C-alpha positions in Angstrom: -23.3 -7.4 -13.4 -21.4 -9.2 -16.3 -17.6 -9.7 -16.2 -16.3 -6.1 -15.2 -14.6 -4.3 -17.9 -11.7 -2.3 -16.5 -8.9 -0.2 -17.9 -5.5 0.8 -16.7 -4.5 4.6 -16.8 -0.4 4.5 -17.0 1.8 1.9 -18.1 4.9 2.2 -16.2 5.9 -0.4 -13.6 2.6 -1.0 -11.6 0.6 -0.3 -14.9 2.0 -3.3 -16.5 1.4 -5.4 -13.6 -2.0 -4.7 -13.1 -2.4 -5.1 -16.9 -0.8 -8.5 -17.0 -3.0 -9.6 -14.1 -6.3 -8.3 -15.5 -5.6 -9.9 -18.7 -5.1 -13.1 -16.7 -8.5 -12.6 -15.4 -9.8 -11.8 -18.6 -10.8 -8.0 -17.7 -8.4 -5.9 -19.2 -10.3 -3.9 -21.7 -8.0 -0.9 -22.6 -4.7 0.7 -21.7 -3.8 4.5 -21.7 -0.8 6.6 -21.4 0.3 10.0 -22.4 3.2 8.2 -24.1 1.1 6.3 -26.7 4.3 3.9 -27.7 4.4 2.8 -24.0 0.7 2.1 -24.1 0.9 0.4 -27.6 3.6 -1.9 -26.5 1.4 -3.3 -23.6 -1.6 -3.2 -25.5 -0.1 -5.3 -28.1 1.0 -7.9 -25.6 -2.7 -8.4 -24.2 -4.5 -7.6 -27.4 -6.4 -4.6 -26.4 -6.7 -1.4 -27.5 -4.0 1.6 -26.5 -5.3 5.1 -25.6 -3.2 8.1 -25.4 -6.1 10.2 -23.6 -8.1 8.1 -20.8 -11.5 10.0 -21.2 -11.4 8.4 -24.7 -10.5 5.0 -23.2 -13.5 5.1 -20.8 -16.2 6.4 -23.2 -15.0 4.0 -26.2 -14.5 0.9 -24.2 -17.4 1.5 -21.7 -15.4 0.6 -18.8 -16.8 -0.4 -15.5 -13.7 0.5 -13.6 -10.4 2.1 -14.0 -7.0 1.8 -12.4 -4.8 5.1 -11.7 -1.2 4.0 -11.8 0.4 7.1 -13.1 3.3 9.1 -11.2 2.1 9.8 -7.4 1.6 13.6 -7.8 -1.3 12.9 -10.7 -3.1 10.6 -8.5 -5.8 13.1 -7.2 -5.6 15.4 -10.3 -6.7 12.3 -12.4 -9.3 10.5 -9.9 -11.3 13.8 -9.7 -11.3 14.4 -13.3 -12.9 11.1 -13.8 -15.1 11.6 -10.9 -16.4 15.0 -12.5 -16.3 13.9 -16.1 -17.6 10.3 -15.9 -20.2 9.5 -13.3 -21.2 6.4 -14.8 -17.9 4.8 -13.7 -18.6 2.1 -11.0 -15.3 2.1 -9.3 -11.7 3.7 -9.0 -8.5 2.1 -7.8 -5.7 4.3 -7.0 -2.2 3.5 -6.9 -0.3 4.1 -3.4 -0.7 6.5 -2.0 -3.9 8.2 -2.6 -2.1 11.6 -3.4 1.2 13.1 -2.8 -0.1 15.6 -0.3 -2.6 15.5 2.4 -4.7 18.5 1.3 -5.0 16.7 -2.3 -5.8 13.6 -0.4 -8.7 15.2 1.4 -10.1 17.1 -1.6 -9.9 14.1 -3.8 -11.7 11.8 -1.1 -14.5 14.5 -0.9 -15.0 14.7 -4.6 -15.3 10.8 -4.9 -17.6 10.3 -1.9 -19.7 13.1 -3.4 -20.1 11.6 -6.8 -20.4 8.3 -5.1 -18.0 6.3 -6.9 -16.7 3.5 -5.0 -12.9 3.8 -4.3 -10.1 1.6 -3.3 -6.5 2.6 -2.5 -3.9 0.1 -3.4 -1.6 -0.6 -0.3 -1.0 -4.0 -1.5 1.0 -4.9 1.8 -2.1 -4.9 3.4 -3.4 -7.8 1.1 -0.2 -9.6 1.5 -1.3 -13.0 3.2 1.6 -13.2 5.4 0.4 -9.6 6.7 -3.2 -10.6 7.2 -2.3 -13.9 9.1 0.4 -11.8 11.2 -2.3 -9.1 12.2 -5.1 -12.2 13.1 -2.1 -13.7 15.3 -2.1 -10.3 17.0 -5.7 -9.7 17.3 -5.8 -13.3 18.8 -3.2 -12.2 21.4 -0.6 -14.8 20.0 2.3 -12.9 21.6 0.5 -10.9 24.1 0.3 -7.1 23.8 2.6 -5.9 21.1 5.2 -3.5 22.4 8.0 -3.0 20.0 7.7 -3.4 16.5 10.5 -2.9 13.8 9.6 -2.3 10.2 12.4 -3.0 7.6 11.8 -2.0 4.0 14.7 -1.2 1.8 15.4 -1.7 -2.1 17.5 0.3 -4.7 15.3 2.5 -7.0 17.4 4.5 -9.9 18.0 8.1 -9.4 16.2 9.0 -12.5 13.0 7.2 -11.3 13.2 9.2 -7.8 11.1 12.3 -8.6 8.1 10.2 -10.2 7.9 8.2 -7.1 7.9 10.8 -4.6 9.8 10.6 -1.4 10.6 7.2 0.6 8.0 8.1 3.0 5.2 8.1 0.6 6.8 5.2 -1.8 7.8 2.7 0.7 6.6 4.1 4.1 3.1 4.1 3.1 2.9 0.4 3.4 4.1 0.1 6.9 2.4 3.2 8.3 -0.9 1.5 6.8 0.0 -1.8 8.9 0.9 0.2 12.0 -2.7 2.1 12.2 -4.1 -1.7 12.2 -2.1 -2.6 14.9 -1.5 0.8 17.4 -4.1 3.2 17.9 -4.2 6.6 20.1 -2.0 9.6 20.7 1.4 9.1 19.7 4.7 11.0 19.3 6.8 11.0 16.0 10.4 11.5 15.0 12.0 11.0 11.6 15.7 11.6 10.3 16.0 11.2 6.5 18.8 11.8 3.6 17.9 13.5 0.2 18.8 12.3 -3.4 18.2 15.2 -6.0 16.2 17.3 -3.4 14.1 14.4 -2.5 14.0 12.4 0.9 15.3 9.0 -0.3 16.2 7.0 2.7 15.0 7.7 6.6 14.3 6.0 9.8 11.0 7.1 11.6 10.3 6.4 15.5 6.7 6.4 16.4 6.0 6.1 20.4 2.4 5.4 21.6 0.9 6.8 24.9 0.1 3.1 25.3 4.0 2.2 25.5 3.9 0.5 21.9 6.9 1.5 19.7 7.1 1.5 16.0 10.5 2.0 14.3 10.6 2.1 10.1 13.8 1.6 8.5 13.0 2.9 5.2 15.5 3.3 1.9 15.7 3.2 -1.6 19.6 3.1 -1.6 20.2 -0.6 -0.4 22.0 -3.2 -2.8 19.5 -5.8 -2.4 15.7 -5.9 -1.3 14.7 -6.3 2.3 10.8 -6.7 3.6 11.0 -7.7 7.2 8.8 -7.1 10.3 9.9 -8.0 14.0 6.8 -7.8 16.6 7.8 -8.2 20.1 4.9 -8.6 22.6 4.6 -9.3 26.3 4.3 -12.9 25.6 6.6 -13.6 22.6 7.9 -12.6 19.2 6.5 -12.6 15.8 9.2 -12.3 13.0 7.8 -11.8 9.6 9.7 -12.3 6.2 7.2 -10.7 3.7 9.3 -11.8 0.7 9.8 -15.5 1.8 6.4 -15.7 3.2 7.1 -17.0 6.3 6.1 -16.0 10.0 8.5 -17.5 13.1 6.7 -17.4 16.2 8.7 -17.6 19.4 7.6 -17.4 23.3 9.5 -15.8 25.7 9.8 -18.7 28.1 11.4 -20.7 24.9 15.2 -21.2 25.2 16.9 -18.8 22.8 18.1 -21.4 20.7 15.2 -23.7 20.3 14.5 -25.4 17.3 11.6 -23.7 14.8 8.9 -26.2 14.3 6.7 -26.2 10.9 3.2 -26.7 12.8 0.1 -25.3 12.8 -0.9 -22.5 15.4 -1.7 -21.6 17.9 1.0 -24.6 18.9 4.2 -23.4 20.2 7.3 -22.5 18.0 5.4 -22.1 14.9 6.7 -21.4 11.6 3.9 -20.3 9.1 4.0 -20.4 5.3 1.4 -18.7 3.2 1.4 -18.2 -0.4 -0.2 -15.3 -2.8 0.3 -12.4 -5.0 -0.6 -9.3 -3.0 -1.2 -7.1 -6.3 -3.8 -10.0 -7.5 -5.3 -9.7 -4.2 -6.0 -6.0 -4.5 -7.6 -6.7 -7.8 -9.8 -9.4 -6.2 -10.8 -6.8 -3.8 -11.7 -4.3 -6.6 -13.7 -6.6 -8.7 -15.7 -7.6 -5.8 -16.4 -4.0 -4.8 -17.2 -3.4 -8.6 -19.8 -6.4 -8.7 -21.2 -6.4 -5.3 -20.7 -2.8 -3.8 -18.4 -4.2 -0.7 -16.3 -2.1 1.3 -12.6 -2.3 0.2 -9.7 -3.3 2.8 -8.4 -0.2 2.0 -10.6 2.6 1.7 -10.3 6.5 1.3 -10.0 7.0 4.9 -7.3 4.7 5.1 -5.2 6.6 2.3 -5.8 9.8 4.2 -4.7 8.5 7.6 -1.5 7.3 5.8 -1.1 10.6 4.2 -1.4 12.1 8.0 1.6 10.1 8.9 3.6 10.8 5.8 3.2 14.5 6.3 4.4 14.5 10.1 7.2 12.2 8.9 8.2 14.9 6.2 7.7 17.7 8.8 9.9 16.0 11.6 12.5 15.5 9.1 12.5 18.9 7.8 12.6 20.6 11.2 14.6 18.0 13.4 11.6 18.1 16.0 9.1 15.7 17.4 5.6 15.8 15.7 2.2 14.8 17.9 -0.1 12.6 15.6 -3.2 10.4 16.4 -4.2 7.3 15.0 -8.1 6.6 15.1 -9.4 3.2 16.2 -10.7 1.4 12.7 
């Protein structure tokens, strides 16, 4: 395949980011949005055609791949529509989450598999270099067996945008729920509490306790004056503290003095601070391009999207009923 031609559907926040990065890669072939003025503004920036209707974009520009970055509740419908009407497309990338509801996620996955269209779901945090490095450290046993993991993901979203983004579980929690499935597996019990803004869960806390004994706590909020993206992983031999914005991992061993100075040295030596740079969105797009060019399996596929929706719906049920919900995370 020559250089892939990729189009972006939806020119909101994420659509603009995808368009910028694809343009830098010289792979952006067109943008579409039901708000043609929005599409035109982005198209003019990057010297590509703008379309009000995505079918026209796919056909007229002869796209190899398409990115769906529209409001969450439209993801599944658009992906199914493209799969049925454009079987020639070589691949689809769907912004997180795969769908708003588990039943929609299962249905669109069945359609895409039936049409044999490779699909990647943009859980960008999995592509964050610091998360990849931390998962590798856990697999290597750097801090022993993980016992308690705190996921802190907070920021502010204008109330006018809440409806299009869906609830806080699907908007923010999706990233950390996916990370959890790559750390802990098996039967678990989930309990959630949440607060609503305009009828939509906008902040909440989720506790997941696995039969293995590992506990995950998620602090999710779109009502926070600032931005926080942290993980704290306590294990049987030590602790990993991740600052996802600063791209730093602090590693402490249990037998170190509490106030021992951190050293910027290379793992697996003790007291390490690791700094890793990268742009997760670019990494997702690179994975998408590899999938288009070679047919390789993406890091986040349809089953990952479905598994995460199972956790999202369990959190919604628990928050609504006030009861513990049983879940099970399958081994990857």
